[in-house]
C-alpha positions as a LaTeX table, in Angstrom:
\begin{tabular}{lrrr}
\hline
Residue & $x$ (\AA) & $y$ (\AA) & $z$ (\AA) \\
\hline
Met1 & 0.00 & 0.00 & 0.00 \\
Arg2 & 2.83 & 2.40 & 0.86 \\
Thr3 & 4.49 & 1.62 & $-2.47$ \\
Lys4 & 1.35 & 2.52 & $-4.40$ \\
Ile5 & 0.89 & 5.76 & $-2.48$ \\
Gly6 & 4.56 & 6.61 & $-2.95$ \\
Ala7 & 4.38 & 5.95 & $-6.68$ \\
Ala8 & 1.24 & 8.07 & $-6.99$ \\
Leu9 & 2.82 & 10.94 & $-5.08$ \\
Ala10 & 5.99 & 10.72 & $-7.17$ \\
Gly11 & 3.91 & 10.87 & $-10.33$ \\
Leu12 & 2.03 & 13.91 & $-9.07$ \\
Leu13 & 5.29 & 15.64 & $-8.19$ \\
Val14 & 6.64 & 15.00 & $-11.67$ \\
Leu15 & 3.46 & 16.35 & $-13.24$ \\
Ala16 & 3.48 & 19.38 & $-10.95$ \\
Gly17 & 7.11 & 20.08 & $-11.80$ \\
Cys18 & 6.43 & 19.80 & $-15.52$ \\
Glu19 & 3.42 & 22.07 & $-15.25$ \\
His20 & 5.28 & 24.65 & $-13.22$ \\
Tyr21 & 8.31 & 24.81 & $-15.47$ \\
Gly22 & 6.42 & 24.27 & $-18.73$ \\
Gly23 & 8.55 & 21.24 & $-19.53$ \\
Thr24 & 7.53 & 18.15 & $-21.39$ \\
Tyr25 & 5.92 & 15.16 & $-19.76$ \\
Leu26 & 8.38 & 12.66 & $-18.31$ \\
Asp27 & 7.25 & 9.06 & $-18.56$ \\
Asn28 & 7.34 & 7.55 & $-15.08$ \\
Ser29 & 6.75 & 3.95 & $-16.20$ \\
Ser30 & 10.49 & 3.15 & $-15.99$ \\
Ala31 & 10.11 & 3.31 & $-12.19$ \\
Cys32 & 7.72 & 0.37 & $-12.54$ \\
Asp33 & 10.52 & $-1.88$ & $-13.83$ \\
Glu34 & 11.80 & $-2.32$ & $-10.28$ \\
Ile35 & 8.54 & $-3.91$ & $-9.09$ \\
Val36 & 8.87 & $-7.69$ & $-8.89$ \\
Asp37 & 5.20 & $-8.68$ & $-8.70$ \\
Ala38 & 3.82 & $-8.83$ & $-12.25$ \\
Arg39 & 0.34 & $-7.62$ & $-11.32$ \\
Glu40 & 1.67 & $-4.65$ & $-9.36$ \\
Arg41 & 4.05 & $-3.81$ & $-12.23$ \\
Leu42 & 1.18 & $-3.83$ & $-14.73$ \\
Asp43 & $-0.92$ & $-1.68$ & $-12.40$ \\
Cys44 & 1.98 & 0.75 & $-12.06$ \\
Ile45 & 2.44 & 0.97 & $-15.82$ \\
Asp46 & $-1.30$ & 1.47 & $-16.27$ \\
Arg47 & $-1.31$ & 4.34 & $-13.74$ \\
Ala48 & 1.66 & 5.97 & $-15.47$ \\
Glu49 & $-0.05$ & 5.72 & $-18.85$ \\
Arg50 & $-3.30$ & 7.16 & $-17.48$ \\
Ala51 & $-1.41$ & 10.04 & $-15.87$ \\
Glu52 & 0.31 & 10.77 & $-19.19$ \\
Asp53 & $-3.00$ & 10.62 & $-21.08$ \\
Gln54 & $-4.61$ & 13.01 & $-18.60$ \\
Trp55 & $-1.64$ & 15.36 & $-18.84$ \\
Arg56 & $-1.78$ & 15.38 & $-22.64$ \\
Glu57 & $-5.55$ & 15.99 & $-22.61$ \\
Glu58 & $-5.14$ & 18.89 & $-20.20$ \\
Arg59 & $-2.42$ & 20.40 & $-22.40$ \\
Arg60 & $-4.63$ & 20.02 & $-25.49$ \\
Arg61 & $-7.50$ & 21.80 & $-23.73$ \\
Glu62 & $-5.18$ & 24.60 & $-22.62$ \\
Arg63 & $-3.90$ & 25.08 & $-26.19$ \\
Glu64 & $-7.44$ & 25.16 & $-27.58$ \\
Glu65 & $-8.52$ & 27.68 & $-24.95$ \\
Lys66 & $-5.53$ & 29.88 & $-25.70$ \\
Glu67 & $-6.22$ & 29.69 & $-29.43$ \\
Arg68 & $-9.85$ & 30.75 & $-28.81$ \\
Glu69 & $-8.70$ & 33.66 & $-26.66$ \\
Asp70 & $-6.17$ & 34.73 & $-29.32$ \\
Ala71 & $-8.80$ & 34.53 & $-32.06$ \\
Ser72 & $-11.28$ & 36.65 & $-30.09$ \\
Ala73 & $-8.69$ & 39.31 & $-29.16$ \\
Pro74 & $-8.96$ & 42.57 & $-31.18$ \\
\hline
\end{tabular}
């Protein structure tokens, strides 16, 4: 349980750092390679992929919103 919470917090910190500095998304699935249990490893990879998908969707929405604001500006 602690491992899962730690991995989730690490992923959130990476996302927060990328958002703050405007950097690109860093795939966190390589951290999952150290997990021995196959089911936990697959769960970890799945969480990393979902976090990346959510990050990309949020970035897409931000770009679209900015484009709309730029188009409506005089």
